LUMTORLO-871155 format. One record per residue (C-alpha): residue number from 0; x, y, z. Coordinates in Angstrom, 3 decimals. Layout:
! LUMTORLO-871155
{dovex->NUM x->X y->Y z->Z} $
...
! end
This chain:
! LUMTORLO-871155
{dovex->0 x->14.004 y->112.634 z->70.987} $
{dovex->1 x->17.610 y->113.901 z->70.700} $
{dovex->2 x->20.539 y->115.397 z->71.875} $
{dovex->3 x->22.253 y->118.917 z->70.721} $
{dovex->4 x->25.136 y->120.586 z->71.575} $
{dovex->5 x->27.295 y->123.449 z->70.701} $
{dovex->6 x->29.867 y->124.341 z->68.513} $
{dovex->7 x->31.906 y->122.125 z->70.979} $
{dovex->8 x->30.454 y->118.801 z->70.119} $
{dovex->9 x->28.654 y->116.953 z->72.642} $
{dovex->10 x->28.227 y->113.185 z->71.879} $
{dovex->11 x->26.342 y->110.761 z->72.985} $
{dovex->12 x->27.141 y->106.585 z->73.912} $
{dovex->13 x->24.874 y->104.668 z->72.081} $
{dovex->14 x->26.393 y->100.682 z->70.811} $
{dovex->15 x->29.359 y->101.686 z->70.272} $
{dovex->16 x->30.735 y->105.090 z->68.537} $
{dovex->17 x->28.246 y->107.638 z->67.658} $
{dovex->18 x->28.116 y->111.052 z->65.855} $
{dovex->19 x->26.282 y->113.761 z->67.358} $
{dovex->20 x->25.089 y->116.820 z->65.755} $
{dovex->21 x->27.157 y->117.799 z->62.847} $
{dovex->22 x->30.627 y->116.077 z->64.578} $
{dovex->23 x->32.870 y->114.720 z->63.042} $
{dovex->24 x->34.486 y->111.311 z->64.068} $
{dovex->25 x->32.313 y->109.631 z->67.264} $
{dovex->26 x->33.048 y->109.411 z->70.733} $
{dovex->27 x->33.840 y->106.573 z->72.544} $
{dovex->28 x->31.774 y->107.689 z->75.519} $
{dovex->29 x->34.411 y->110.022 z->77.171} $
{dovex->30 x->34.017 y->113.270 z->76.282} $
{dovex->31 x->36.973 y->115.535 z->75.659} $
{dovex->32 x->38.158 y->118.858 z->77.729} $
{dovex->33 x->37.510 y->120.373 z->73.968} $
{dovex->34 x->34.088 y->119.180 z->72.885} $
{dovex->35 x->30.633 y->118.309 z->74.810} $
{dovex->36 x->28.097 y->120.821 z->76.664} $
{dovex->37 x->29.830 y->122.663 z->79.607} $
{dovex->38 x->29.236 y->122.219 z->83.446} $
{dovex->39 x->26.525 y->124.461 z->84.517} $
{dovex->40 x->28.282 y->125.790 z->87.890} $
{dovex->41 x->24.790 y->127.789 z->88.950} $
{dovex->42 x->21.361 y->127.725 z->88.461} $
{dovex->43 x->20.344 y->125.534 z->85.116} $
{dovex->44 x->17.950 y->127.560 z->82.989} $
{dovex->45 x->15.865 y->125.108 z->80.742} $
{dovex->46 x->13.034 y->125.619 z->78.106} $
{dovex->47 x->10.691 y->122.659 z->77.561} $
{dovex->48 x->8.962 y->123.225 z->73.801} $
{dovex->49 x->6.149 y->121.139 z->73.187} $
{dovex->50 x->3.748 y->120.649 z->70.108} $
{dovex->51 x->-0.278 y->120.687 z->70.890} $
{dovex->52 x->0.897 y->121.698 z->74.299} $
{dovex->53 x->-3.283 y->122.122 z->74.879} $
{dovex->54 x->-3.961 y->118.276 z->74.575} $
{dovex->55 x->-4.164 y->115.762 z->77.669} $
{dovex->56 x->-0.846 y->113.738 z->77.313} $
{dovex->57 x->1.020 y->117.351 z->76.309} $
{dovex->58 x->-0.223 y->118.841 z->79.555} $
{dovex->59 x->0.440 y->116.487 z->82.015} $
{dovex->60 x->4.130 y->116.285 z->80.677} $
{dovex->61 x->4.294 y->119.746 z->81.316} $
{dovex->62 x->3.208 y->119.281 z->84.571} $
{dovex->63 x->6.117 y->117.140 z->85.477} $
{dovex->64 x->8.823 y->118.802 z->83.832} $
{dovex->65 x->7.714 y->121.494 z->86.193} $
{dovex->66 x->7.549 y->119.914 z->88.484} $
{dovex->67 x->10.586 y->117.756 z->88.482} $
{dovex->68 x->12.656 y->121.599 z->87.657} $
{dovex->69 x->10.782 y->122.345 z->91.627} $
{dovex->70 x->12.333 y->119.662 z->92.845} $
{dovex->71 x->15.402 y->120.068 z->91.477} $
{dovex->72 x->15.841 y->123.608 z->91.627} $
{dovex->73 x->15.091 y->124.678 z->88.156} $
{dovex->74 x->14.718 y->127.442 z->86.138} $
{dovex->75 x->12.220 y->126.155 z->83.029} $
{dovex->76 x->9.947 y->127.626 z->80.689} $
{dovex->77 x->7.297 y->125.469 z->79.033} $
{dovex->78 x->6.472 y->126.890 z->75.426} $
{dovex->79 x->3.440 y->125.871 z->73.127} $
{dovex->80 x->4.289 y->125.396 z->69.496} $
{dovex->81 x->1.193 y->124.245 z->69.291} $
{dovex->82 x->0.569 y->122.726 z->65.236} $
{dovex->83 x->3.049 y->125.258 z->64.152} $
{dovex->84 x->6.220 y->124.224 z->62.593} $
{dovex->85 x->7.690 y->127.222 z->61.400} $
{dovex->86 x->7.140 y->128.290 z->64.833} $
{dovex->87 x->10.154 y->125.557 z->66.223} $
{dovex->88 x->12.854 y->127.555 z->64.934} $
{dovex->89 x->11.325 y->131.271 z->65.833} $
{dovex->90 x->11.170 y->129.742 z->69.599} $
{dovex->91 x->14.325 y->127.503 z->69.800} $
{dovex->92 x->15.730 y->131.264 z->68.764} $
{dovex->93 x->14.246 y->133.172 z->71.942} $
{dovex->94 x->14.896 y->131.036 z->74.629} $
{dovex->95 x->18.731 y->130.787 z->73.414} $
{dovex->96 x->18.488 y->134.551 z->73.288} $
{dovex->97 x->16.906 y->134.442 z->77.192} $
{dovex->98 x->20.056 y->132.372 z->77.576} $
{dovex->99 x->18.635 y->128.907 z->78.075} $
{dovex->100 x->20.847 y->126.056 z->78.868} $
{dovex->101 x->19.533 y->123.455 z->77.521} $
{dovex->102 x->16.681 y->122.613 z->75.393} $
{dovex->103 x->14.180 y->120.233 z->75.470} $
{dovex->104 x->11.396 y->119.915 z->72.025} $
{dovex->105 x->8.776 y->117.829 z->71.417} $
{dovex->106 x->8.508 y->119.087 z->67.004} $
{dovex->107 x->5.290 y->119.473 z->65.340} $
{dovex->108 x->7.350 y->118.324 z->62.025} $
{dovex->109 x->10.340 y->116.288 z->62.386} $
{dovex->110 x->11.218 y->117.638 z->59.082} $
{dovex->111 x->12.850 y->121.071 z->61.319} $
{dovex->112 x->14.732 y->119.024 z->62.534} $
{dovex->113 x->18.707 y->119.752 z->60.420} $
{dovex->114 x->17.493 y->123.271 z->61.498} $
{dovex->115 x->16.379 y->123.157 z->64.874} $
{dovex->116 x->19.807 y->120.900 z->65.471} $
{dovex->117 x->21.728 y->123.485 z->64.268} $
{dovex->118 x->20.640 y->126.810 z->65.507} $
{dovex->119 x->21.128 y->123.989 z->69.583} $
{dovex->120 x->24.733 y->123.982 z->67.805} $
{dovex->121 x->26.136 y->127.316 z->67.000} $
{dovex->122 x->24.597 y->128.243 z->70.235} $
{dovex->123 x->26.560 y->126.357 z->72.400} $
{dovex->124 x->22.753 y->125.002 z->73.981} $
{dovex->125 x->22.019 y->121.530 z->74.959} $
{dovex->126 x->19.053 y->119.287 z->72.932} $
{dovex->127 x->16.976 y->116.542 z->74.049} $
{dovex->128 x->14.204 y->116.044 z->72.272} $
{dovex->129 x->10.949 y->114.390 z->73.585} $
{dovex->130 x->8.050 y->111.608 z->72.851} $
{dovex->131 x->8.932 y->112.178 z->69.289} $
{dovex->132 x->12.469 y->112.063 z->67.510} $
{dovex->133 x->14.269 y->114.186 z->64.681} $
{dovex->134 x->17.364 y->113.315 z->62.356} $
{dovex->135 x->20.787 y->116.125 z->62.710} $
{dovex->136 x->20.825 y->115.584 z->58.391} $
{dovex->137 x->17.329 y->115.209 z->57.497} $
{dovex->138 x->13.661 y->115.809 z->57.892} $
{dovex->139 x->13.028 y->111.916 z->57.690} $
{dovex->140 x->14.116 y->110.231 z->61.257} $
{dovex->141 x->12.877 y->106.562 z->59.610} $
{dovex->142 x->15.735 y->107.771 z->57.036} $
{dovex->143 x->18.429 y->108.296 z->59.886} $
{dovex->144 x->22.098 y->106.798 z->60.668} $
{dovex->145 x->21.059 y->106.193 z->64.570} $
{dovex->146 x->24.384 y->107.896 z->65.420} $
{dovex->147 x->22.205 y->111.275 z->63.651} $
{dovex->148 x->18.971 y->110.888 z->65.258} $
{dovex->149 x->19.009 y->113.475 z->68.603} $
{dovex->150 x->18.394 y->111.661 z->71.858} $
{dovex->151 x->15.268 y->111.444 z->73.280} $
{dovex->152 x->13.122 y->110.606 z->76.290} $
{dovex->153 x->9.264 y->108.515 z->75.313} $
{dovex->154 x->8.387 y->105.464 z->75.132} $
{dovex->155 x->9.528 y->102.584 z->73.236} $
{dovex->156 x->7.530 y->102.875 z->70.425} $
{dovex->157 x->7.919 y->98.440 z->69.763} $
{dovex->158 x->7.627 y->98.103 z->73.081} $
{dovex->159 x->4.223 y->100.412 z->72.837} $
{dovex->160 x->3.085 y->99.104 z->69.701} $
{dovex->161 x->3.297 y->95.291 z->70.880} $
{dovex->162 x->1.453 y->95.860 z->73.743} $
{dovex->163 x->-1.255 y->97.611 z->71.596} $
{dovex->164 x->-1.494 y->94.005 z->68.709} $
{dovex->165 x->-1.510 y->91.398 z->71.789} $
{dovex->166 x->-4.678 y->93.167 z->73.409} $
{dovex->167 x->-6.076 y->93.701 z->69.823} $
{dovex->168 x->-5.708 y->90.193 z->69.234} $
{dovex->169 x->-7.122 y->89.043 z->72.979} $
{dovex->170 x->-10.417 y->91.927 z->72.205} $
{dovex->171 x->-10.092 y->89.958 z->68.456} $
{dovex->172 x->-10.174 y->86.133 z->70.094} $
{dovex->173 x->-12.619 y->86.863 z->73.015} $
{dovex->174 x->-15.615 y->88.229 z->70.073} $
{dovex->175 x->-14.816 y->85.007 z->68.322} $
{dovex->176 x->-15.074 y->86.879 z->64.731} $
{dovex->177 x->-14.225 y->85.696 z->61.537} $
{dovex->178 x->-10.809 y->86.346 z->59.935} $
{dovex->179 x->-12.520 y->86.306 z->56.402} $
{dovex->180 x->-15.506 y->89.768 z->57.692} $
{dovex->181 x->-12.708 y->91.412 z->59.726} $
{dovex->182 x->-10.189 y->93.733 z->58.766} $
{dovex->183 x->-8.328 y->95.945 z->60.963} $
{dovex->184 x->-7.581 y->99.569 z->60.525} $
{dovex->185 x->-3.802 y->101.254 z->61.168} $
{dovex->186 x->-4.369 y->104.505 z->61.242} $
{dovex->187 x->-1.020 y->107.074 z->61.186} $
{dovex->188 x->0.594 y->110.014 z->60.234} $
{dovex->189 x->3.118 y->108.276 z->58.368} $
{dovex->190 x->6.313 y->110.813 z->58.269} $
{dovex->191 x->6.517 y->110.354 z->62.086} $
{dovex->192 x->8.883 y->107.876 z->63.139} $
{dovex->193 x->7.737 y->106.644 z->66.506} $
{dovex->194 x->4.646 y->106.550 z->65.246} $
{dovex->195 x->5.051 y->104.018 z->62.066} $
{dovex->196 x->7.640 y->102.220 z->65.393} $
{dovex->197 x->4.434 y->101.954 z->66.779} $
{dovex->198 x->2.125 y->100.080 z->63.794} $
{dovex->199 x->4.769 y->98.281 z->62.854} $
{dovex->200 x->5.012 y->96.156 z->66.726} $
{dovex->201 x->0.990 y->95.979 z->66.449} $
{dovex->202 x->0.676 y->94.246 z->63.805} $
{dovex->203 x->3.636 y->91.863 z->64.525} $
{dovex->204 x->2.683 y->91.054 z->68.323} $
{dovex->205 x->-0.666 y->90.594 z->66.606} $
{dovex->206 x->-0.361 y->88.425 z->64.117} $
{dovex->207 x->2.050 y->86.413 z->66.543} $
{dovex->208 x->-0.885 y->85.764 z->68.648} $
{dovex->209 x->-3.852 y->86.210 z->66.349} $
{dovex->210 x->-2.584 y->84.766 z->63.166} $
{dovex->211 x->-2.607 y->86.906 z->60.339} $
{dovex->212 x->-5.265 y->85.541 z->58.982} $
{dovex->213 x->-6.872 y->89.663 z->59.672} $
{dovex->214 x->-6.397 y->91.708 z->56.457} $
{dovex->215 x->-4.661 y->95.719 z->57.187} $
{dovex->216 x->-5.813 y->98.533 z->55.863} $
{dovex->217 x->-3.104 y->101.224 z->56.279} $
{dovex->218 x->-4.731 y->104.534 z->56.741} $
{dovex->219 x->-2.544 y->108.072 z->56.597} $
{dovex->220 x->-3.547 y->110.692 z->58.847} $
{dovex->221 x->-2.433 y->113.981 z->60.433} $
{dovex->222 x->-2.877 y->111.740 z->63.702} $
{dovex->223 x->-5.830 y->114.183 z->65.057} $
{dovex->224 x->-9.119 y->112.059 z->65.350} $
{dovex->225 x->-10.729 y->114.675 z->63.105} $
{dovex->226 x->-8.451 y->113.326 z->60.465} $
{dovex->227 x->-8.547 y->110.139 z->61.371} $
{dovex->228 x->-12.071 y->109.957 z->61.682} $
{dovex->229 x->-12.581 y->111.560 z->57.841} $
{dovex->230 x->-9.991 y->109.117 z->56.213} $
{dovex->231 x->-11.275 y->106.186 z->57.680} $
{dovex->232 x->-14.782 y->107.149 z->56.814} $
{dovex->233 x->-13.992 y->107.755 z->52.916} $
{dovex->234 x->-11.881 y->103.909 z->53.799} $
{dovex->235 x->-14.836 y->102.040 z->54.619} $
{dovex->236 x->-16.525 y->103.353 z->52.115} $
{dovex->237 x->-13.986 y->101.375 z->49.369} $
{dovex->238 x->-14.624 y->98.707 z->51.608} $
{dovex->239 x->-18.260 y->97.245 z->51.853} $
{dovex->240 x->-19.024 y->94.478 z->52.877} $
{dovex->241 x->-16.351 y->93.716 z->56.454} $
{dovex->242 x->-18.733 y->92.792 z->59.947} $
{dovex->243 x->-16.336 y->93.488 z->61.736} $
{dovex->244 x->-13.159 y->96.323 z->62.516} $
{dovex->245 x->-10.378 y->96.198 z->64.697} $
{dovex->246 x->-8.520 y->100.031 z->64.365} $
{dovex->247 x->-5.167 y->100.244 z->66.720} $
{dovex->248 x->-2.706 y->103.745 z->65.401} $
{dovex->249 x->0.253 y->106.320 z->67.216} $
{dovex->250 x->-2.457 y->107.171 z->69.820} $
{dovex->251 x->-5.836 y->108.259 z->70.783} $
{dovex->252 x->-6.499 y->110.869 z->68.499} $
{dovex->253 x->-6.185 y->108.180 z->65.407} $
{dovex->254 x->-8.324 y->105.564 z->67.228} $
{dovex->255 x->-11.138 y->107.650 z->68.542} $
{dovex->256 x->-11.538 y->109.734 z->65.369} $
{dovex->257 x->-11.688 y->105.959 z->62.964} $
{dovex->258 x->-14.394 y->104.493 z->66.006} $
{dovex->259 x->-16.141 y->107.263 z->65.868} $
{dovex->260 x->-16.451 y->107.165 z->61.772} $
{dovex->261 x->-17.463 y->103.177 z->61.927} $
{dovex->262 x->-20.130 y->104.150 z->64.912} $
{dovex->263 x->-21.069 y->106.903 z->62.574} $
{dovex->264 x->-21.166 y->104.283 z->59.992} $
{dovex->265 x->-23.511 y->102.389 z->61.823} $
{dovex->266 x->-21.347 y->99.783 z->62.922} $
{dovex->267 x->-22.264 y->98.562 z->66.380} $
{dovex->268 x->-19.675 y->98.816 z->68.768} $
{dovex->269 x->-19.763 y->94.980 z->69.426} $
{dovex->270 x->-17.975 y->95.103 z->66.141} $
{dovex->271 x->-15.449 y->97.118 z->66.341} $
{dovex->272 x->-12.621 y->96.284 z->68.905} $
{dovex->273 x->-10.606 y->99.893 z->69.307} $
{dovex->274 x->-7.091 y->100.007 z->70.963} $
{dovex->275 x->-5.852 y->103.639 z->72.010} $
{dovex->276 x->-2.788 y->104.079 z->72.650} $
{dovex->277 x->-2.702 y->107.652 z->75.188} $
{dovex->278 x->-6.546 y->106.839 z->77.193} $
{dovex->279 x->-6.374 y->110.924 z->77.745} $
{dovex->280 x->-9.722 y->109.923 z->75.022} $
{dovex->281 x->-10.358 y->106.539 z->75.777} $
{dovex->282 x->-11.710 y->107.244 z->78.872} $
{dovex->283 x->-13.739 y->109.916 z->77.726} $
{dovex->284 x->-15.851 y->107.119 z->76.292} $
{dovex->285 x->-15.871 y->104.739 z->79.204} $
{dovex->286 x->-17.384 y->107.701 z->81.366} $
{dovex->287 x->-19.663 y->108.767 z->78.658} $
{dovex->288 x->-21.713 y->105.539 z->80.031} $
{dovex->289 x->-22.360 y->104.607 z->76.202} $
{dovex->290 x->-21.407 y->102.035 z->74.504} $
{dovex->291 x->-17.714 y->102.636 z->72.465} $
{dovex->292 x->-16.405 y->100.277 z->69.850} $
{dovex->293 x->-12.757 y->101.642 z->72.184} $
{dovex->294 x->-12.195 y->98.270 z->74.334} $
{dovex->295 x->-9.225 y->99.288 z->75.725} $
{dovex->296 x->-6.051 y->101.812 z->75.528} $
{dovex->297 x->-2.415 y->101.680 z->77.315} $
{dovex->298 x->-1.824 y->104.785 z->79.368} $
{dovex->299 x->1.010 y->106.368 z->78.866} $
{dovex->300 x->1.927 y->109.234 z->81.586} $
{dovex->301 x->3.224 y->112.045 z->80.214} $
{dovex->302 x->4.499 y->113.756 z->83.787} $
{dovex->303 x->6.731 y->110.459 z->83.937} $
{dovex->304 x->8.175 y->111.935 z->80.430} $
{dovex->305 x->8.392 y->115.358 z->81.189} $
{dovex->306 x->10.074 y->114.814 z->84.864} $
{dovex->307 x->12.251 y->111.939 z->82.733} $
{dovex->308 x->12.789 y->114.518 z->80.776} $
{dovex->309 x->13.842 y->117.502 z->82.883} $
{dovex->310 x->15.801 y->115.272 z->85.086} $
{dovex->311 x->18.262 y->113.419 z->82.111} $
{dovex->312 x->18.865 y->117.113 z->81.574} $
{dovex->313 x->20.058 y->118.244 z->84.440} $
{dovex->314 x->22.455 y->115.519 z->84.498} $
{dovex->315 x->24.032 y->116.529 z->81.238} $
{dovex->316 x->24.610 y->120.184 z->82.671} $
{dovex->317 x->25.484 y->119.401 z->86.209} $
{dovex->318 x->27.230 y->116.298 z->86.575} $
{dovex->319 x->28.213 y->115.833 z->83.433} $
{dovex->320 x->26.326 y->112.611 z->82.592} $
{dovex->321 x->25.729 y->111.421 z->78.895} $
{dovex->322 x->22.606 y->111.386 z->77.292} $
{dovex->323 x->21.193 y->108.109 z->77.045} $
{dovex->324 x->20.261 y->107.186 z->73.650} $
{dovex->325 x->16.590 y->106.694 z->74.836} $
{dovex->326 x->14.757 y->106.865 z->78.125} $
{dovex->327 x->11.589 y->105.364 z->78.258} $
{dovex->328 x->9.402 y->105.708 z->81.391} $
{dovex->329 x->6.462 y->102.015 z->82.003} $
{dovex->330 x->3.123 y->102.168 z->80.179} $
{dovex->331 x->-0.451 y->100.446 z->81.164} $
{dovex->332 x->-2.924 y->99.041 z->79.251} $
{dovex->333 x->-6.381 y->99.970 z->80.745} $
{dovex->334 x->-9.836 y->99.369 z->80.019} $
{dovex->335 x->-13.437 y->100.598 z->81.420} $
{dovex->336 x->-13.623 y->98.297 z->84.167} $
{dovex->337 x->-9.459 y->98.938 z->85.587} $
{dovex->338 x->-8.097 y->102.990 z->84.000} $
{dovex->339 x->-9.955 y->104.090 z->87.157} $
{dovex->340 x->-7.438 y->102.003 z->90.069} $
{dovex->341 x->-4.118 y->103.833 z->88.182} $
{dovex->342 x->-4.154 y->107.120 z->88.331} $
{dovex->343 x->-5.087 y->108.741 z->85.681} $
{dovex->344 x->-7.066 y->111.221 z->85.459} $
{dovex->345 x->-9.178 y->112.065 z->82.456} $
{dovex->346 x->-10.529 y->115.370 z->82.114} $
! end
């Protein structure tokens, strides 16, 4: 999640010298009069382009962005990109044609990052990402230098994954399972950097809390429930004899899909410890009244991210406040007995 600039280069201060969106050289945190996005004197106009805009998390994110925009007097348009990476650049161009001062983007595929960055830069429009990272110089944020990552608002993948891993370890120890006949399923879309960060941190936190005796199985998915369910079903066939399963992943979709595959294969919910990330699907299991392998989930509030993204962009455009490299919203671990006390809704 990062920043873009106009033909003049917008710089970001990140632990020292950082180059941005095709800029030559680095800024020391002070933008010169010849570089950076121009301050907006009148009303700020923003466009928020989201992948999967009908997913509950992103619906909440849009709501949070709209509420903050109304509070600040910002003209905001929210665009649903769905899962169509090809639509991203076209919608960026449309937003620029509408004279948006700033763009906040959640890309369906990080591979479009360089084109989005260049398009925004050529138009002199500020660029910020939320949730997922993009790189100015290549399709894979994981292989990108820090100075070429666009500024991002969202959640800390390391922190979130760590919380998931700790809770999974607690569930494992509470159940008293044997490591020898237990397996961990780590399910995520493996070209999405923030997903890799979450899973890596979950593995490390679990090992720190419960030891490294439980074998892990990496399951490559498309980050959807159906994709995770299909891939996990194949994984079960290849791993007969396992009695207990721990499941985590990039999001609730991965954990929900994997848990469903396990239960469809006859694994008892008592032998599954799924720890979701998002809680927007996990809560549906908890309201159903039926036993579920979804034991807990980390609640991430999209409204907080949407509001923070709009505030961050506003501060840049109205007050020349540099984008932080990353800005994070808070998270809360919930389960069937506690989720309602957080104020979260389950639609």
